[in-house]
C-alpha positions as a printed NumPy array, in Angstrom:
array([[ 61.487, 255.79 ,  36.97 ],
       [ 64.505, 254.511,  38.859],
       [ 68.186, 255.189,  38.315],
       [ 70.664, 252.36 ,  38.774],
       [ 74.188, 252.983,  40.083],
       [ 77.089, 250.783,  41.118],
       [ 79.275, 251.798,  44.029],
       [ 82.385, 250.945,  45.945],
       [ 84.164, 252.594,  48.799],
       [ 85.656, 252.46 ,  52.244],
       [ 84.404, 253.831,  55.541],
       [ 86.759, 254.216,  58.516],
       [ 85.049, 254.445,  61.891],
       [ 86.097, 256.827,  64.674],
       [ 86.65 , 256.214,  68.379],
       [ 82.908, 256.672,  69.098],
       [ 82.302, 253.347,  67.358],
       [ 82.637, 250.409,  69.735],
       [ 83.367, 247.24 ,  67.8  ],
       [ 81.5  , 244.884,  67.806],
       [ 78.887, 246.407,  70.163],
       [ 77.74 , 249.135,  67.716],
       [ 77.668, 246.848,  64.669],
       [ 73.866, 246.474,  64.825],
       [ 73.373, 250.276,  64.631],
       [ 75.663, 250.422,  61.612],
       [ 73.883, 247.534,  59.9  ],
       [ 70.556, 249.36 ,  60.299],
       [ 72.035, 252.508,  58.761],
       [ 73.488, 250.612,  55.819],
       [ 70.142, 248.967,  55.082],
       [ 68.728, 252.427,  54.363],
       [ 71.179, 253.295,  51.611],
       [ 72.996, 250.171,  50.506],
       [ 71.739, 246.694,  49.731],
       [ 74.965, 244.728,  49.883],
       [ 76.308, 242.717,  52.798],
       [ 79.425, 244.208,  54.326],
       [ 82.   , 243.122,  56.876],
       [ 83.272, 245.372,  59.626],
       [ 86.939, 244.627,  60.247],
       [ 89.783, 245.898,  62.382],
       [ 93.195, 246.431,  60.772],
       [ 96.617, 245.992,  62.367],
       [ 96.634, 249.675,  63.443],
       [ 93.4  , 249.243,  65.387],
       [ 91.293, 251.175,  62.863],
       [ 87.842, 249.719,  62.333],
       [ 86.585, 249.945,  58.752],
       [ 84.281, 248.453,  56.153],
       [ 84.481, 248.12 ,  52.386],
       [ 81.343, 248.563,  50.282],
       [ 80.74 , 247.347,  46.749],
       [ 77.574, 246.653,  44.823],
       [ 74.783, 248.233,  42.896],
       [ 71.186, 249.268,  43.391],
       [ 68.559, 251.783,  42.474],
       [ 70.046, 255.103,  43.551],
       [ 67.954, 257.175,  45.941],
       [ 69.728, 260.177,  47.381],
       [ 67.089, 260.648,  50.096],
       [ 67.775, 257.152,  51.484],
       [ 71.528, 257.668,  51.243],
       [ 71.232, 260.916,  53.199],
       [ 69.245, 259.056,  55.89 ],
       [ 71.992, 256.432,  55.971],
       [ 74.746, 259.045,  56.155],
       [ 72.943, 260.904,  58.936],
       [ 72.827, 257.715,  61.024],
       [ 76.484, 256.896,  60.281],
       [ 77.973, 260.368,  60.845],
       [ 78.534, 260.098,  64.63 ],
       [ 80.64 , 256.971,  64.052],
       [ 82.726, 257.976,  61.012],
       [ 86.277, 259.243,  60.838],
       [ 86.509, 259.259,  57.029],
       [ 84.722, 257.801,  54.03 ],
       [ 84.881, 257.771,  50.248],
       [ 82.221, 256.038,  48.152],
       [ 82.478, 256.191,  44.359],
       [ 79.413, 255.791,  42.143],
       [ 78.904, 255.041,  38.445],
       [ 75.413, 255.674,  37.125],
       [ 73.658, 253.668,  34.444],
       [ 74.503, 256.495,  32.02 ],
       [ 78.211, 256.276,  33.031],
       [ 78.112, 259.504,  35.056],
       [ 80.731, 259.392,  37.844],
       [ 80.517, 260.944,  41.294],
       [ 81.875, 260.402,  44.786],
       [ 80.512, 260.968,  48.278],
       [ 83.21 , 261.711,  50.85 ],
       [ 83.055, 262.337,  54.586],
       [ 85.607, 265.051,  55.346],
       [ 85.939, 267.474,  58.256],
       [ 82.611, 266.415,  59.743],
       [ 80.543, 266.817,  56.558],
       [ 79.413, 264.684,  53.62 ],
       [ 80.473, 266.154,  50.278],
       [ 79.703, 265.195,  46.698],
       [ 82.289, 265.428,  43.913],
       [ 81.624, 265.112,  40.185],
       [ 84.03 , 262.76 ,  38.454],
       [ 85.568, 262.13 ,  35.069],
       [ 87.945, 259.68 ,  33.458],
       [ 91.238, 261.063,  32.169],
       [ 93.527, 258.9  ,  30.091],
       [ 97.281, 259.506,  30.048],
       [ 98.984, 260.7  ,  26.868],
       [101.558, 257.907,  27.031],
       [100.4  , 254.339,  26.466],
       [101.663, 251.325,  28.369],
       [102.325, 248.476,  25.948],
       [100.422, 245.407,  27.055],
       [100.993, 243.256,  23.947],
       [103.259, 243.615,  20.942],
       [102.546, 242.206,  17.525],
       [105.084, 239.375,  17.159],
       [105.818, 240.28 ,  13.543],
       [106.754, 243.824,  14.635],
       [108.81 , 242.82 ,  17.681],
       [112.548, 243.257,  17.284]])
């Protein structure tokens, strides 16, 4: 039985990553864990990054293979997941290690009015 999850996140590459020369290595790594097409871009500060978004059958073993291949090239990363059962979690690359965080949704106590009933408006 498979487990479907959607994901989105950003990966910032470190100085070991030579853009565009190392792009092929990164594409091979992404194919292991993610099925969506991505673009590697360089921002105005010279940081090279990519944004991920999509969904697929979640396999942690393939993601770990992907992360292992990416690790030498990554400065930071945060990828948020939502499972088919609405479970939330995040994978983050911090201080040289991949970490997993459990997530939850917290609503504020104070609402923001987005539409007033015209008959009740003063």
